[in-house]
N, C-alpha and C positions, 0 to 999 in steps of 0.2 A: 407524221404518227399514221396516217390513213394509207400511206404508202406500205409501212409495215405491218399492215393488217390490224392494228391495234387502234381503238377508238377512244381509249382510256387510259393513261400513263400508269394507273395503280395495276391494269391488268398486266401491263409489259413487266412490270416489276416483280409481280407475284409470277409470271411466267420464268423470270429470270432466277427466282430463289423459290423453287418448289421446296427445299428442305425444310423451311421455315413452317410451312402447314404441318409436315411430317412432324417435325421437333413438337409443335404446339399441341398435336393430336396426342403424340406420347405423354405429354406433362400432364394433358387434361385426364387422359385414361388412367396414368399413376396416382392422380389425386383426386379421381371421383368427382365430384360435384365442386372441387377448388377449394373446400374448407380445410385447414390446416397447413395450405400452402405457404412456404416460407418465403419471406420477401427481405430484402436487405436494405438497410439505411445508415447513413454515416452520423455518429454521433460527435466525431472530431475529424480534424482534417487528415490523421492518420489511422484511425481505427473505423473497422468497418464490422458490424455485428449483424447475425443474422437473427430474426424474431418471427415466429410464427403468426399468422392472422390472429390466433386465439391469444397471443399475447396481451392484445389491448384488451381484451375482456377481462383476463387476467389483473392486470394493472388496474382496470377501473375497480375490479373487487378489492384489491389491495388499497387503492385509495379511499374507498367507502369504508373499509375498516379502519383505516388510519383516522379518518374524519370523525367515524364515532367514538374513538378513545381517545380524543385529545377534546380539553376545555379550555376555551379562551375569555379571560375577563378584563373589563378597561376599569380599573380601581382608582388609579394614581392619578391627580390631576397635573397638569404642565409645572404648577407651583411646587407641588411635591415632589416632582421629579427633580426639578433643579436643585431643591434641597439635598436630594440623595445623591445627586451628583457630583453636589460639591463634597460630599463625605466619601466618593471615590477616587475624587481627585486626593482628597487627604492621604487615603491608603497609598496611592501611587506615589506621593512625596516622602512618605515614611519608608515604604520599599526602596526608593532611590537612596534615600539616607542610611540604610540597614539597619533600621529599627525594627524589624521582624525576626523571626527564628528562622532555623536554618531552611525548615521544607516549607514554610508559608509561602514563598515566592518560588513561582517556577515560570522562567523565562524562554520564550520561543520566538522566531522571526514574525513579528507582525501580530503578536498575541502574547500578553503576559495575564498568569493565571495566579490568584491568591487564595490559599487554602484557610478556612479558619475551622475550628471545631475539631475536625477530622479531615485528614488528608491521606492519599493514598498513591501508590506507584501505578503507572500506566505507559503504555508505548514503549520506548527505547529504555526506560529506566527497570525494565522487569529482567530478573535474572534469567527467566524463561518465558519467551513469549506464548501469547494465544488467551483466547477467553478463560477466564477462571484463575488466572494468574495472578490477577491484581491483588495486592496488599494494602491493608491500613499501614498507616506510619503508627511506631509506638505512641502512646500517650504522654502529650507534653511536646511534640517534635513541631507542631505547629501552634499558632497562637490561637486564644478564643474568640469566638465570635464577637465581634463589635457591639459594644451597647446599641449604637445608632442601628445596627441592623436588626436587633430585637425592636426596639423603639417605633423605626420609622419603617419597615418593611413588615415583618413577620407579625407584629399584632395587627397590622392591617389586615393581613390575610387569614388570620385567626377571626378577628371581628365579622368578615366578610364569609365565613364558615367554607375557607378553601381549604385550610388544613385544621386539624384538631390543636389546641394548646398544648405544649409540652412536644410537638411532633418533631421539630428540625433540631439536629445536634451536629449539621454539618451545613457551612455556608461556603459556597465558590463565586469568586467574582472573576470572569474572563472579561478580559479589555482588549478589544480588538482596533488596530490601525487599519484604515481604508487597504482592501486586498487581503486582510487576514482570513483563516479558515480554521476550521476545526473537523478532520477527517470523520467517514463515516464510521459509527461506534453503535452500540446499546450499552446505558450504563450499568456497570456489572451487577448484574441480579444477586450474586453471593455476597457482595457488600451492603447494596442500597434497597431500603422497603420501598414500596411504590406507594403514592406517586412521585413524580419528579416535578417540582415545581420550579419555575422560573420567571424573574420579570426582567425587562428589557429596559435601557435607559441610553439616552443621547442621539439615538435615531433609529430610525425604521429599517428592518431587514426582512430575512424570511429564513425559515427552518425547512429544510428539505429531507423527505424520507427516501430511502431506497437508492441512494447513489452509489456509484463505483467510482472510486478516486484513481487516477494514473499521475505519475510524477514525471519529472524531468523532459518536458515542461508539464505542470499540474494540468491536468483536464479533470472535469467530473462528468458521468453520464447523464443522462435524463432523468429525471427524479420521478418516482411513483405519484408525490403528491408534494406540492409546495406551500407551506404554512405562513401566511405574510404575519410578521411580529411588529407591533408600532412600538413607538415610545411610552413607555407606563404601563404597556399590557402584561396581562399576567398568563402565562401558557402552563397548562396542567397535563402531562402525559401520563398514563395509565393502560394495561391492558396491552393490546396489540400494538400500539404505539410504541410502549415504553420497551416491551420485552421480544417481539417477533418482526421488527422491522427496524434497519438501522437509521439514524439520523445524523445529520450533518449541517455544517455552515458552510457554503460555496465563498471561493475569493470573491466572486461578482457581485455577492449580494451584501458585501461590506464595502458601501460606496463612502461613507465617513465613519469617523470614530464611532465604535457602539462597545456598550458594557451590557452585561446580562448577571444578575445574581441568581445562582442555581441553589435552592434550597429542598435538602434532603435528609433521610432519616438512616444512620447505619443500622444493620441488623446486629442483635447483640451476639450472635455466632460467627461474626464476618471474621476473616482470617486478617493477622497482624504479622509484620515483620517480628521476626525474632533477633535476640543478641547476637546471633552469628551470622546474620543476613549481611551482604556487602553494603547494603543501603541502610543499615541501623546507626544509631548514633554512638557507637562505641567509640572512645576517644581515639583508639588506634585509627579507625576507619573514618571518621567524619571528617567531611571537607570541610574547610575553613568556613566560618559564616560570612554573610556579606557584612562588609565595613564601611562606614561612613566616610563619604567622599571629603577629602580635605580642601573644602574650598569657602571662601568668603560670600559665596553667592547663596541666596536662598534656594530651596529646592523649587523647582520648575515641575507643577502637575502634567505639562504637556509634553515633558521632555521624552517620556518613554512612548510619546505616540507622534513624534516627528517621523517623516519618510526615512528609513534607510537605505542604504544602498548595499544589496546584498552580493556575495560572489558571483551568484549566477546571472546577476542584473548588469555586472561591469562589461566595458565595451569588449576588453580583450576576452571576456568568456562569452561573448553572444555568438562567435562562429567557431563551435568546437572542431568542425572540421578543417577550417583554415588553419586553428592553432595547433592542431594534430599536423597537417602539413608543415608548418614553421618548424614544429620540434622536431620532425622527421628530417628536415633539410637541414637544420643545426645538427642534429645528431651525426647524421652522414657527414658532414662536413668535419665535424671532430674526428669520425671514424676515419674518413681519408686523411686527416693531418696526421693521425695515431700513425696510420700505415706507413706515411711517407717518411715519419721520424723513425719507426722502427727498421725500415729499408736501410736509411742512412746509418743508422747505428751499426747494422750488421755489414755495411758496407765498409763504414772506418774500422771496426773491428777485424774484417777480412784484411784489410791493408796492413794493420799492426801485425797480424799473424805472419802475413808474407814478410814483412820487414824483420820480423824476428827468425824466419828461418834462413834470410840471407844474412 
């Protein structure tokens, strides 16, 4: 090192890459004091997002606004939770037996939804997608709120001053299997009054705010705010948390079976599906209702919560590039054989024509 005229390796490296200093000076000059400079970080293995230094402050402000508009209470004892969870199992068993009305039960991978009192269209069910397009089902298309929900849940909330008496006319039970989720959304403001009240059962989880979902495979960005929700806890969303930021349940936050009872009040002017809607219950367009299974075995409340093998999880579908290559190889082989057969056919046809000429 001394023979080269450098006493410090850093000086040698600096002299070999002078452009770095120039580049750094340009960056500092363009950004002034450095505020507002953007940095990159990875939210997943495949996606890279740019965020300014100021975004951390904005996210913290958002988190404070969410925190200030969320109320959490611990009202239900473990014994009360166990009794309510037995009732939820009964709902699952009745649904498996086909004893509910057409639109009461909504099944999805790793999550079943049970509408009572009022139900509404959402997501892929919508004739036209987008916020504000959700519609209530026509009266009578979902079952009434079970008496046990009134006795064991709603009355406790009223007596504790969480909601006024007569507030709730819609109760939804979301029943999650491990790995289940619900994507980022805002409860439709044109359908439901505020607040939004939910009570958690079976296990602990978390409610996340301000996430972005991506699919195939499913990925979720870093949340603005994570709200732990314990078994038996009551969560009340209003203001900013209910109206101005999305909330979701991430797959990684459902480690065990979890159920939540969501209690809401529909607005008097909330739009409903009309008789001409494709999702209405007109006899010509109404899909067949769930029928009872013809089995001598008793309904198993846990049947809907056993792990299912989805198409995307099957071994043959785990390597899409390999599958496409195989399909391409097979199709190429078929085309090659088809061309050979075609050439043989033309050749034989040519021979027949020549034989006719002679």
